[in-house]
C-alpha positions as CSV (number, residue, x, y, z in Angstrom):
1,M,17.4,-81.7,-35.2
2,C,17.3,-84.7,-37.6
3,G,18.3,-83.8,-41.2
4,R,19.4,-87.2,-42.6
5,F,18.9,-90.8,-42.0
6,A,19.3,-94.2,-43.6
7,L,17.2,-97.3,-44.3
8,G,19.4,-100.0,-45.8
9,I,18.5,-103.1,-43.8
10,P,16.6,-106.2,-44.9
11,R,12.9,-105.5,-45.5
12,R,12.0,-108.6,-43.4
13,L,13.4,-106.8,-40.3
14,V,11.3,-103.7,-41.0
15,R,8.2,-105.8,-41.5
16,E,8.7,-107.7,-38.3
17,R,9.6,-104.7,-36.2
18,F,6.6,-102.7,-37.2
19,Q,4.2,-105.7,-37.3
20,L,3.2,-105.1,-40.9
21,P,1.3,-107.7,-42.9
22,E,3.2,-106.8,-46.0
23,L,5.8,-104.3,-47.1
24,P,6.5,-103.4,-50.7
25,D,10.0,-103.9,-52.0
26,A,12.0,-100.8,-51.9
27,P,15.7,-99.9,-52.7
28,E,18.2,-99.6,-49.9
29,R,18.8,-95.9,-49.1
30,F,21.7,-94.6,-47.0
31,N,21.3,-90.8,-47.3
32,I,17.6,-89.9,-47.0
33,A,17.2,-86.1,-47.0
34,P,14.4,-83.6,-46.6
35,G,12.2,-83.2,-49.6
36,Q,12.4,-86.8,-50.5
37,L,9.8,-89.5,-50.1
38,V,10.1,-91.6,-47.0
39,E,8.3,-94.6,-45.6
40,A,6.0,-94.2,-42.6
41,V,3.8,-96.6,-40.7
42,T,0.3,-95.5,-39.7
43,A,-2.7,-97.3,-38.0
44,S,-6.4,-97.4,-38.8
45,P,-9.3,-99.7,-37.8
46,A,-8.1,-101.9,-40.6
47,G,-4.6,-102.3,-39.1
48,R,-1.2,-101.0,-39.7
49,A,0.1,-100.0,-43.1
50,A,3.2,-98.4,-44.6
51,G,3.0,-95.6,-47.1
52,L,5.1,-92.9,-48.7
53,Y,5.2,-89.3,-47.4
54,R,7.3,-86.4,-48.5
55,W,9.7,-85.3,-45.7
56,G,8.8,-81.7,-44.9
57,L,5.3,-81.2,-43.4
58,V,2.7,-79.1,-45.2
59,P,-0.2,-78.3,-42.8
60,F,-3.7,-79.2,-43.9
61,W,-4.6,-75.5,-44.0
62,A,-1.7,-74.4,-46.1
63,R,-2.3,-72.6,-49.4
64,D,1.0,-73.8,-51.0
65,A,3.9,-76.1,-50.1
66,S,6.5,-73.3,-49.6
67,M,6.8,-74.0,-45.8
68,A,7.7,-77.7,-46.2
69,S,11.5,-77.1,-46.1
70,K,11.2,-75.3,-42.7
71,L,9.0,-78.0,-41.2
72,I,11.2,-81.1,-41.4
73,N,11.3,-81.4,-37.6
74,A,8.9,-80.6,-34.8
75,R,10.1,-80.0,-31.3
76,A,8.4,-82.5,-28.9
77,E,8.2,-79.9,-26.1
78,T,6.2,-77.4,-28.1
79,A,4.5,-79.3,-31.0
80,A,1.1,-79.3,-29.1
81,Q,1.1,-75.5,-29.2
82,K,2.4,-74.9,-32.7
83,P,-0.3,-74.2,-35.4
84,A,1.6,-76.3,-37.9
85,F,1.9,-79.4,-35.7
86,R,-0.8,-79.4,-33.0
87,A,-3.6,-81.1,-35.1
88,A,-1.2,-83.7,-36.4
89,L,0.1,-84.5,-32.9
90,R,-3.5,-85.2,-31.8
91,H,-4.7,-87.1,-34.8
92,R,-2.0,-88.0,-37.3
93,R,1.0,-89.7,-35.7
94,C,3.3,-92.2,-37.5
95,L,6.4,-94.3,-37.1
96,V,9.3,-93.8,-39.6
97,P,11.6,-96.9,-40.0
98,A,15.3,-96.1,-40.0
99,Q,18.5,-98.0,-39.9
100,G,20.0,-95.0,-38.1
101,F,20.4,-91.2,-38.3
102,Y,23.2,-88.8,-38.8
103,E,24.4,-85.8,-36.8
104,W,27.4,-83.6,-37.2
105,S,30.1,-82.2,-34.9
106,G,33.0,-79.7,-35.3
107,P,33.4,-76.2,-36.7
108,P,32.1,-75.0,-40.1
109,G,34.2,-76.3,-42.9
110,R,35.3,-79.3,-40.8
111,R,32.0,-80.8,-40.0
112,Q,32.3,-84.5,-39.0
113,P,29.3,-86.8,-39.6
114,W,28.3,-89.4,-37.1
115,F,25.9,-92.3,-37.6
116,F,23.7,-93.5,-34.7
117,T,22.3,-97.0,-35.1
118,R,21.3,-100.0,-33.1
119,R,24.1,-102.3,-32.1
120,D,22.1,-105.4,-33.0
121,G,21.2,-104.2,-36.5
122,Q,17.5,-104.0,-35.8
123,P,15.5,-101.0,-37.2
124,L,15.0,-97.8,-35.2
125,A,11.5,-96.2,-35.0
126,L,11.5,-92.5,-35.4
127,A,8.4,-90.6,-34.1
128,G,6.7,-88.6,-36.8
129,L,3.6,-86.5,-37.6
130,W,1.9,-86.7,-40.9
131,E,-0.5,-84.4,-42.8
132,H,-2.8,-84.6,-45.9
133,C,-3.2,-81.3,-47.7
134,E,-5.2,-80.4,-50.8
135,L,-3.7,-77.3,-52.5
136,P,-6.0,-74.8,-54.3
137,G,-4.9,-76.2,-57.7
138,G,-6.1,-79.7,-56.7
139,E,-2.8,-81.3,-55.8
140,H,-2.9,-83.7,-52.9
141,L,0.1,-83.9,-50.6
142,L,1.1,-86.5,-48.0
143,T,3.9,-85.1,-45.9
144,L,5.6,-85.6,-42.5
145,A,7.9,-84.1,-39.9
146,L,10.1,-85.9,-37.5
147,L,9.8,-85.1,-33.8
148,T,12.9,-84.2,-31.9
149,C,13.8,-84.0,-28.2
150,E,16.8,-82.9,-26.1
151,A,19.8,-85.1,-26.9
152,N,20.8,-87.8,-24.5
153,A,24.4,-88.4,-23.4
154,L,25.3,-90.4,-26.5
155,V,24.1,-87.8,-29.0
156,A,24.8,-84.6,-27.1
157,P,28.5,-84.3,-28.0
158,A,27.4,-84.1,-31.7
159,H,24.2,-82.1,-31.4
160,H,21.9,-80.8,-28.7
161,R,18.8,-82.3,-30.3
162,M,18.0,-85.8,-31.5
163,P,15.0,-87.6,-33.1
164,V,12.4,-89.1,-30.7
165,L,13.0,-92.9,-30.8
166,L,10.2,-95.4,-29.8
167,E,10.4,-98.8,-28.4
168,P,8.0,-101.5,-29.7
169,A,6.1,-101.2,-26.4
170,D,5.4,-97.5,-27.4
171,D,4.0,-98.2,-30.8
172,D,0.3,-98.9,-30.0
173,A,-0.1,-95.8,-27.9
174,W,1.7,-93.6,-30.4
175,L,-0.4,-94.8,-33.3
176,D,-3.7,-95.0,-31.4
177,P,-6.0,-92.4,-33.0
178,A,-8.2,-92.4,-29.9
179,L,-5.3,-91.0,-27.8
180,Q,-5.7,-87.3,-28.6
181,D,-4.5,-85.6,-25.4
182,P,-0.9,-84.6,-25.8
183,R,-0.4,-85.1,-22.0
184,G,-0.8,-88.8,-22.6
185,L,2.2,-88.8,-24.9
186,A,4.6,-87.0,-22.5
187,E,6.4,-90.1,-21.4
188,I,6.9,-91.3,-25.0
189,L,8.3,-88.0,-26.1
190,A,10.6,-87.4,-23.1
191,P,14.4,-87.8,-23.7
192,R,15.7,-91.3,-22.8
193,D,18.9,-93.2,-22.7
194,W,19.2,-95.9,-25.4
195,P,21.7,-98.6,-24.2
196,G,21.3,-100.5,-27.5
197,V,22.2,-97.5,-29.7
198,I,25.8,-96.8,-30.7
199,R,27.6,-94.0,-32.7
200,R,30.4,-94.2,-35.2
201,R,32.3,-91.7,-37.2
202,V,31.4,-92.0,-40.9
203,S,32.7,-90.5,-44.2
204,P,32.1,-86.8,-45.0
205,R,30.8,-88.1,-48.3
206,V,27.4,-88.2,-46.6
207,N,27.5,-84.4,-46.4
208,A,26.4,-84.2,-50.0
209,A,22.8,-85.2,-50.4
210,A,23.5,-86.7,-53.8
211,S,25.9,-89.3,-52.2
212,E,24.5,-92.8,-51.8
213,G,25.8,-96.3,-51.0
214,P,26.3,-98.6,-48.0
215,D,29.8,-97.3,-47.4
216,L,28.2,-94.1,-46.0
217,V,27.2,-95.9,-42.8
218,E,30.5,-97.8,-42.4
219,P,33.1,-96.7,-39.8
220,W,35.5,-94.2,-41.2
221,E,38.8,-92.8,-39.8
222,P,40.0,-89.5,-41.1
223,E,43.5,-88.5,-41.8
224,G,44.8,-85.9,-39.3
225,S,43.7,-85.4,-35.7
226,L,40.0,-84.7,-35.6
227,L,39.0,-85.7,-32.0
228,D,35.9,-87.7,-31.0
229,P,33.2,-85.4,-29.7
């Protein structure tokens, strides 16, 4: 799964990576959690644009937002068959900029967080699905879920799932609203090795969703003998 990520890198790098004509100023964030607003890139005939979506998908047919907390991730292997995700996979795909994402290893009570990020400091692109929902009371919601796939060799020691990451060469196909057959997305969604991505042990402070600050993504060595996964 993917339950936390960070976006604390220069806005210029985000704008360049996602080919955005403009990008609003936004604060650095190092502990983005479900239920919060996140930035996502979508495409239309007018071009690419970045907007804010609440993390936790609410399907267009929902009568309330109660299921959002259970729909923060969508499994790439089954999203095309799931009622909550299949329409979005065909029609409403997005890219979520990230500096990196967190996963945890170890037994309950001694969970060790790890941060996965690019060695060169460039942004990661997480594959997402977004939805627009109008609730019976008239409230309009823009929400999203992150797609996950089987973990590669780098992530597997910490968790058996990981977010689907996209290369710049994948962006146009992923964002293309004319590409509606899920079979055409299979290669993008398949697990891959990512030679430019590294992992590092980080402070357990990130375990608390209220924690913030650039120190959360810095290397951290614990006292004692916790072993690398």
